[in-house]
Structure formats: structure tokens, C-alpha cells
C-alpha positions in Angstrom: 8.5 46.3 -29.3 8.6 46.1 -25.9 6.5 44.1 -23.6 5.1 44.2 -20.2 7.4 41.6 -17.3 4.0 39.7 -17.2 3.9 39.1 -20.2 7.6 38.0 -20.5 6.1 35.5 -17.0 3.3 34.3 -18.6 5.3 32.8 -21.6 7.8 31.1 -19.5 4.6 29.3 -17.4 3.2 28.5 -20.3 6.2 26.6 -21.8 6.9 24.7 -18.4 3.6 24.1 -18.1 3.5 22.5 -21.5 6.4 20.4 -21.4 4.8 19.1 -17.8 1.3 18.3 -19.9 2.8 16.1 -21.7 3.6 13.8 -19.2 0.4 13.9 -17.5 -1.7 10.9 -17.5 -5.9 12.4 -17.5 -7.9 9.6 -17.6 -7.8 6.5 -15.4 -6.0 3.3 -16.6 -7.5 0.1 -18.2 -5.9 -2.1 -15.3 -4.5 -5.7 -15.6 -8.1 -7.9 -15.1 -11.0 -8.1 -15.6 -12.7 -6.1 -12.6 -10.3 -3.5 -13.1 -11.3 -3.1 -17.1 -15.0 -3.4 -16.1 -14.3 -0.5 -13.6 -12.6 1.5 -16.5 -15.7 0.6 -18.9 -17.8 2.3 -16.0 -16.1 5.3 -15.7 -16.3 5.8 -19.5 -19.8 5.1 -19.8 -20.9 7.6 -16.7 -18.5 9.6 -18.3 -20.2 10.0 -21.7 -23.7 10.2 -20.2 -22.4 13.4 -18.4 -20.7 14.5 -21.7 -24.4 14.0 -23.4 -26.4 15.9 -20.5 -23.8 18.8 -20.5 -24.4 18.9 -24.2 -27.7 19.3 -23.8 -28.2 21.4 -20.6 -25.6 23.7 -21.8 -26.8 24.0 -25.2 -30.3 24.5 -24.5 -29.1 27.3 -22.5 -26.8 29.0 -25.3 -29.6 28.8 -27.2 -32.4 30.0 -25.0 -29.9 33.3 -24.3 -29.0 34.3 -28.3 -32.9 33.2 -29.3 -34.6 35.1 -26.7 -32.3 38.0 -26.0 -33.4 41.9 -25.2 -31.8 42.9 -28.6 -33.9 41.0 -30.8 -37.2 42.2 -28.8 -38.0 39.0 -27.2 -40.3 39.6 -24.0 -40.1 36.9 -21.0 -42.7 35.0 -20.6 -44.9 35.4 -17.1 -45.9 31.9 -15.8 -46.1 30.4 -12.2 -45.9 26.3 -11.8 -45.9 23.9 -14.8 -47.3 20.7 -14.2 -45.3 19.3 -17.6 -41.8 20.5 -17.0 -41.8 19.6 -13.2 -43.0 15.7 -14.2 -40.1 15.7 -17.2 -37.6 17.3 -14.5 -38.2 14.6 -12.1 -38.9 11.6 -14.4 -35.5 12.0 -16.8 -33.3 12.4 -14.0 -34.8 9.5 -12.5 -34.2 7.5 -15.9 -30.5 8.5 -16.0 -29.7 7.5 -12.4 -31.3 4.0 -13.3 -29.3 3.9 -16.8 -26.4 4.7 -14.5 -27.2 2.6 -11.9 -27.7 -1.2 -13.8 -23.7 -1.3 -15.5 -22.8 -0.2 -11.5 -24.6 -2.6 -9.6 -23.7 -5.4 -11.7 -19.8 -3.8 -11.5 -20.3 -3.7 -7.5 -21.6 -7.6 -7.7 -18.3 -8.7 -9.6 -15.9 -6.9 -7.1 -17.2 -8.4 -4.2 -18.2 -11.7 -5.3 -14.7 -13.5 -3.4 -16.4 -16.9 -3.4 -14.6 -20.4 -5.3 -11.3 -18.7 -4.9 -7.8 -20.6 -5.8 -5.8 -19.1 -3.5 -5.8 -17.5 -0.2 -3.5 -14.4 1.2 -3.9 -13.0 4.7 -2.5 -9.4 4.6 -1.8 -8.0 7.0 -0.6 -4.3 7.8 2.0 -3.1 10.1 3.4 0.2 10.8 5.2 0.3 8.1 5.5 -3.0 6.2 2.7 -5.6 5.3 2.8 -9.4 6.3 1.7 -11.8 3.7 0.3 -15.2 4.8 -0.4 -17.8 1.9 -3.1 -19.9 4.1 -2.8 -23.7 3.9 1.0 -23.7 2.2 3.2 -22.8 5.0 4.4 -19.7 3.2 4.5 -16.1 5.0 7.0 -13.3 5.0 7.2 -9.1 5.3 7.3 -7.1 2.7 9.7 -3.6 3.3 10.4 -1.1 1.5 13.8 -1.7 -0.4 14.3 1.9 -1.7 18.1 3.0 -0.4 18.2 5.2 2.8 20.7 7.8 0.3 17.6 8.4 -2.1 15.5 9.1 0.7 17.9 11.3 2.4 19.0 13.2 -0.9 22.5 11.9 -1.2 21.9 9.8 -3.8 19.9 10.2 -7.2 16.3 8.9 -6.8 15.6 5.5 -8.6 13.2 4.8 -11.5 10.9 3.1 -8.6 11.7 5.6 -5.3 9.9 4.6 -2.8 7.6 1.9 -4.7 10.0 -1.1 -4.4 10.6 -4.0 -1.8 12.8 -6.6 -0.5 10.4 -9.2 -1.0 7.1 -8.5 -3.5 3.7 -10.3 -3.4 4.0 -13.1 -5.7 0.9 -14.8 -7.6 -0.1 -16.9 -10.3 -1.0 -15.8 -13.7 -5.1 -16.4 -14.5 -6.1 -17.9 -11.0 -8.6 -16.2 -8.5 -6.7 -14.8 -5.9 -8.9 -13.7 -2.2 -7.2 -11.1 0.0 -8.2 -11.1 3.8 -7.1 -7.8 4.8 -6.6 -6.7 8.0 -3.9 -4.7 10.5 -2.3 -6.0 13.5 -2.1 -2.1 15.1 -3.3 0.8 13.0 -6.1 1.4 10.1 -4.2 0.6 6.8 -5.1 0.3 3.1 -3.8 -2.4 0.7 -4.5 -0.4 -3.0 -3.0 -1.6 -5.9 -4.7 0.3 -9.1 -3.8 -2.2 -11.7 -6.1 -4.3 -9.9 -9.1 -2.2 -8.5 -8.7 -3.5 -5.2 -8.4 -1.2 -2.3 -9.5 -2.3 1.0 -8.9 -1.1 4.5 -6.8 -2.8 7.0 -8.7 -2.4 10.5 -7.6 -4.3 13.5 -9.9 -6.9 14.7 -11.2 -6.8 11.2 -10.7 -8.7 8.1 -12.0 -7.5 4.7 -11.9 -9.3 1.6 -11.0 -9.2 -2.2 -9.9 -10.7 -4.3 -8.4 -10.5 -8.3 -7.6 -12.3 -11.5 -4.5 -11.1 -13.2 -4.4 -11.6 -16.5 -0.9 -11.3 -17.5 2.4 -11.7 -16.1 4.1 -8.9 -15.2 5.4 -6.7 -12.1 2.4 -4.0 -10.6 3.0 -1.4 -7.7 0.9 0.2 -5.3 1.0 2.1 -1.7 -1.0 2.5 1.5 -4.0 4.4 0.9 -4.6 5.2 4.3 -3.0 7.9 6.4 -1.0 5.4 9.1 1.7 7.5 10.9 5.0 8.9 10.5 6.3 6.3 7.6 3.0 6.2 5.6 4.8 7.0 2.4 7.3 4.9 2.9 5.0 1.4 2.6 4.7 0.2 -0.6 2.8 -2.8 -2.4 4.6 -4.8 -5.1 2.8 -7.8 -6.5 4.9 -10.0 -9.1 2.6 -12.0 -11.3 4.2 -15.3 -12.9 3.2 -18.0 -15.1 1.7 -21.0 -13.4 5.2 -23.1 -13.4 6.9 -20.1 -12.6 4.9 -19.5 -9.3 5.4 -23.3 -8.3 8.6 -23.2 -8.6 8.6 -20.1 -6.5 6.3 -21.4 -4.3 8.2 -24.7 -3.7 11.5 -22.6 -2.6 9.7 -20.6 -0.1 8.4 -23.9 1.1 12.0 -24.5 1.6 13.5 -21.7 3.0 11.1 -22.4 5.8 11.6 -25.4 6.3 15.4 -24.1 6.0 14.7 -21.2 8.7 13.5 -24.0 11.4 16.4 -25.9 11.0 18.7 -22.7 11.9 16.7 -22.1 15.6 18.7 -25.5 16.3 22.1 -24.6 15.0 24.6 -23.7 17.4 25.6 -19.8 16.4 28.4 -17.4 17.1 28.2 -14.3 18.3 29.7 -13.1 15.0 27.1 -15.2 12.8 24.4 -13.3 15.2 25.8 -9.6 14.8 26.1 -10.0 11.0 22.7 -11.4 10.5 21.4 -8.5 12.7 22.8 -6.4 11.1 20.5 -6.9 8.1 17.6 -7.0 10.4 18.0 -4.0 12.1 18.5 -2.1 8.7 14.8 -3.4 7.7 13.5 -3.2 10.4 14.4 -1.0 13.1 16.2 1.6 11.1 13.3 3.9 9.8 13.0 4.4 14.0 16.3 3.9 15.3 18.0 5.3 12.4 21.1 3.7 10.7 23.2 4.7 13.6 21.2 3.7 16.8 20.5 7.6 17.5 17.4 7.5 17.4 14.6 10.4 17.0 13.7 11.4 20.2 11.4 11.9 22.3 9.3 9.7 20.0 11.5 7.1 18.9 14.8 7.1 21.8 18.2 6.2 20.9 19.7 2.7 21.2 23.4 3.5 21.2 24.5 3.9 25.3 21.1 3.5 26.2 19.9 1.7 29.2 17.8 -1.2 26.9 21.2 -1.8 24.6 23.4 -1.8 27.6 21.4 -2.9 30.3 20.0 -6.9 31.2 19.8 -8.8 28.1 16.7 -10.8 29.4 15.0 -7.2 29.4 16.5 -6.2 26.1 15.0 -9.3 24.5 11.8 -9.0 26.7 11.4 -5.3 24.6 11.7 -6.5 21.4 9.7 -9.1 21.9 6.8 -7.6 23.4 7.1 -4.1 22.7 6.2 -1.6 24.8 2.2 -0.5 25.7 1.7 3.1 25.1 4.9 3.6 23.0 5.7 3.3 19.1 7.5 0.5 20.1 5.6 -2.6 18.2 6.0 -6.2 19.6 8.0 -8.3 17.5 7.6 -11.2 18.7 5.2 -12.5 15.8 6.3 -10.5 13.6 9.9 -11.9 13.3 11.7 -15.4 13.2 13.3 -16.7 16.5 16.6 -16.4 14.7 16.0 -12.5 13.6 15.1 -11.7 16.7 18.0 -13.4 18.4 20.1 -12.0 15.9 18.8 -8.1 16.3 18.9 -8.3 20.0 22.9 -9.3 19.9 23.8 -6.6 16.9 22.0 -4.0 19.0 24.3 -4.8 22.3 27.2 -5.1 19.9 27.2 -2.0 17.7 27.5 1.8 18.0 30.2 1.4 21.0 27.5 -0.8 23.0 30.0 -3.7 22.9 28.3 -5.8 25.6 30.1 -8.7 23.7 26.7 -10.8 25.1 24.6 -12.5 22.7 20.9 -14.1 22.9 20.5 -17.9 21.0 17.7 -18.5 18.7 17.1 -21.2 21.3 16.3 -18.6 24.0 14.0 -17.1 21.7 12.1 -20.0 20.6 11.9 -21.3 24.8 10.6 -17.7 25.1 7.6 -18.2 22.5 6.5 -22.0 23.9 6.2 -20.1 27.1 3.9 -17.3 26.0 1.9 -20.1 24.1 1.3 -22.3 26.9 
């Protein structure tokens, strides 16, 4: 028997669809916190209320169409206004809305109660990374995308967590109430971790609060959920939840690193050491805009290779990295990077891609600039 080409096409599409459908998740996930589970329970409660409403409404419609069809000799009733019906279809929806509002309100009250937190963390969005500051702990760091550029440019196979991996995850202790103070340093971002049922806009000049208490250790991933510019899709969030002893150990290590970084500012650096460190800083912080070989993406992101900035007066170069350039996409890194990293990246840019200026900026010079700015 000969089949029509459209039949074969339909069978092919059905085969592809049935294979893809196996990997689909059509419902919300319960999450990893009490709040996310409460949100899931609320979602299912509303879902089943809607299912019951649908069954009653469509059941009444189909029953009416079947039992009062013309072929059975039924005659349509003629009436205008029915007080009982009008009262009924006003009161019943009202009662349904009240039934939905009670658990929804209780859940929202819990979600917005960020009082009596064990840990406070300031979350600041930047184009295109996150900054985490553990208030009162002298620990802060930037969290950058860690997916290799080769995967992004289709030069190698995509990893399991493509575009959802970072160099430094946010670390939290299990079973502790953590309050997030969410803001932004440039444009509007949105800090979103689905497993926590936390999604807060990061708005310049405003601080939004959220909180979580994670029930079990693990790694939880999220993304910026607000269109924030060219690399919006390259701004992941990774949260690693540790046991309390492991968290205290991690926190102690970060405090030691912060103290060590302050000591590095007074170290006598060689140009080669700064270039080596600056290479890492550049490929973490600057590569998205100015590209791996300093060729940039003109006209929005100018090239650094052979540019007047990278080959001109060293003070002008340091100034633009430190203060940024108003009216452009060049951000100010004076508060984003340490004295050592600013000195390193400027030194690297002046001695990479054939620029070969042979000069350097020391961390002490950057520290002096910061001190002058604060006066």
C-alpha cells in the first residue's frame, strides 16, 4: 500500500516528538527549601481546584448539549434574568477566590519574612557577573562564568552544565536562615535560583530582600532572569550548600585569602609576575567585551591591540580601567577588582598582543589612587 508523503512526514515528526517528550518536565519541581515546597504545594492546590472547576463546567456543558439536543425534541427555554442564578455565579467564584487566597497569602507572608537571619549576604549584579559580600565577615568575591570559550564558540563539545558553571560559587551552610540583600551596580538584573523559590530584581539604587533556608547540602543553579545586555545569557548563579563544619572551614579559608590579598599589595612585583596574573584576570573579567586577542567588537567594544589607550600614557590607561568611561559600556573596575588585579590587568594589556610597552603599574600605585579617591 502506498502512503501519502504527508503521512510519512507525520510519522517521522511523531517519532521525534515522542523521543523528545521523555526528557520534558511538565510540572514545577518541589525545590530544596521549606518555602519552595510551600510554593509547590500551593501550585498543586490551585491546580486541583482548577481541575475540579474544569470538570464541573465542561461536564455541565456536555451534559446539557447531549440531554437537550434538538434531535430528542427538546425546546429551548425562553427567560430573561434569573436572580438565583446571578447570585449563585457571583457567590461561588467569590468563595473559590477566597479558598485560593488563604493558602496563597500564608505562603507570601512566609516568603517575605526575612527577619532574624543567621547570615546576611549582599548580592550585587554587574554586567555580567555577580558580586557576593558576606556582611560582617570581611569576605567578598565576584562569581564569573566558567564555561570555556571553546564551548561557547562551538569549537568543542558542550559540557553537562553549559553556561551554568562559575569560577566561585556562592557558599551557604545547610539549615541556616540566609538573608539576601539584592541590588545592582549598573542596569537591572534579577537573581533567580528556582530550587530556592527566590527571584529578586537587582535594581540600581534600591535594595530588595529575600531569604532562604536550604534543607540539604548540594549544588543549586540559577540565572539572571532579567534581560540586562549583550551577555545576559552568560550570567549564571551557582550556590553550593555545605554542612555547617564544612562551611566554617570554607569561611576561614576565604578570610585567610582576603588577608593574604592585602599583604600582596605591599609585595614587590615583577612585570612578568603581573603579566601572568593579569592574563588570568583579563580572561575572566575583560574577555567577553574585548575578546581573547584584544581585537574587541567595534564599535561598541573597541580593540585593545594597538589601541591608543593600551599603548599611550600609562596613567590614562590606569584611569580608564579604574573609573570606566561614562556614556559607554566600559565599566569602572576600581571597586570591582583588588589593587593587585587592577595593576596586573593594566600591565598585561600593555604587554600583550604585540603592544610590548615594557612598562608596568604596581599595586601600590593603585592603592594610592584608591586612597586619593576616598579623601
